[in-house]
PABA-577357 format. One line per 2 residues: their letters; for each residue x, y negated, z of C-alpha. Coordinates in steps of 0.1 Angstrom, whole numbers. Example, Ala and Ser with C-alpha at 12.3 -4.5 7.8 and 13.67 -1.06 7.14 Angstrom:
<nodes>
as) 123:45:78  137:11:71
</nodes>
This chain:
<nodes>
me) 44:128:-565  41:162:-546
nl) 14:175:-573  39:164:-602
li) 67:184:-587  44:216:-585
vq) 34:206:-622  70:204:-633
kq) 79:239:-620  48:253:-640
nt) 56:234:-670  88:231:-688
ei) 76:204:-711  78:177:-685
pk) 113:162:-681  132:168:-648
di) 140:130:-641  107:114:-638
iy) 107:80:-622  71:71:-622
sg) 38:90:-632  8:69:-646
ki) -25:83:-637  -56:79:-656
hw) -81:59:-633  -115:76:-624
ms) -134:47:-640  -122:58:-674
yc) -145:87:-671  -177:69:-664
ip) -185:63:-701  -178:99:-713
vl) -197:112:-683  -229:92:-694
qs) -224:103:-728  -225:139:-717
fl) -253:132:-694  -276:118:-721
gv) -265:145:-744  -276:171:-720
ig) -311:154:-720  -311:153:-758
ll) -303:191:-758  -331:197:-732
sf) -356:176:-749  -347:191:-785
av) -368:222:-774  -399:208:-767
ti) -403:178:-790  -415:175:-825
gf) -411:155:-855  -391:121:-853
fk) -382:128:-817  -368:160:-824
ii) -342:138:-847  -336:116:-818
sl) -329:142:-794  -304:159:-818
gl) -286:124:-821  -284:125:-782
tv) -269:159:-783  -241:145:-805
ll) -231:127:-774  -227:156:-754
yk) -201:169:-778  -185:136:-779
gv) -185:131:-741  -170:164:-733
vk) -141:159:-760  -133:124:-745
il) -134:140:-707  -109:167:-717
ql) -89:144:-736  -84:120:-706
kf) -80:151:-683  -49:163:-705
tk) -33:129:-709  0:126:-691
iy) 19:92:-689  53:91:-673
it) 85:72:-672  118:87:-672
kk) 153:73:-671  154:67:-710
yl) 117:70:-721  81:61:-717
ti) 66:95:-723  26:98:-734
tt) 13:132:-739  -22:136:-751
gi) -44:164:-766  -65:195:-758
in) -53:220:-781  -31:201:-805
kt) -5:182:-782  8:149:-792
tv) 39:135:-773  52:103:-780
di) 84:93:-767  92:54:-765
sl) 127:46:-758  127:20:-728
yr) 155:-1:-745  133:-3:-776
ie) 99:-17:-757  94:-51:-769
gk) 61:-61:-753  40:-52:-722
kv) 6:-66:-716  -18:-57:-688
yq) -56:-63:-692  -75:-63:-658
sl) -110:-73:-657  -131:-83:-624
lg) -139:-46:-620  -103:-36:-628
ri) -89:-59:-601  -115:-46:-576
fn) -110:-11:-582  -73:-13:-593
fg) -75:-1:-627  -63:-18:-660
rv) -54:-13:-696  -15:-13:-703
yv) -4:-20:-739  34:-13:-749
st) 47:-20:-780  79:-15:-801
ge) 85:-28:-835  66:2:-849
it) 43:16:-822  16:1:-800
ks) 1:26:-773  -26:14:-747
fv) -40:35:-721  -62:29:-687
ie) -41:37:-657  -43:32:-618
np) -21:4:-606  -13:-11:-638
ke) 8:-38:-624  32:-14:-604
ft) 35:3:-637  49:-23:-656
vm) 70:-32:-628  85:1:-628
ls) 88:2:-666  108:-30:-663
qs) 130:-19:-636  138:14:-657
sn) 147:-5:-686  171:-26:-672
c) 190:3:-655
</nodes>
């Protein structure tokens, strides 16, 4: 919570009455990092290959772009629960903020694979009548408990 308080002082977009802050789990970065690594290999091999292999290495270079964009999206995603809202902010340059009223939340679902149970991460689905949001976070069960407690207040 201390890091979030430092960010609160620097960023006026974050509300002052945060009850809980969800953190993106490090496991979410594995596939984008792998994509970026393959993209770098494709970029390096593009210079030395010819013919059909040059097309394949160009295709791998696209993975570099996709991986870096996904890493940045994950890095700039903020999920927090306030007294009245579940707020999800995403975006690198263009920010998208979704405020879901805690009173309108109709369903919550937590999916944890075997790896998720071992490393304590999972995908949380939150839905209202109109909006369904999902995200991979640390401590998903703790997050849903805090979500339930906040909506009962």
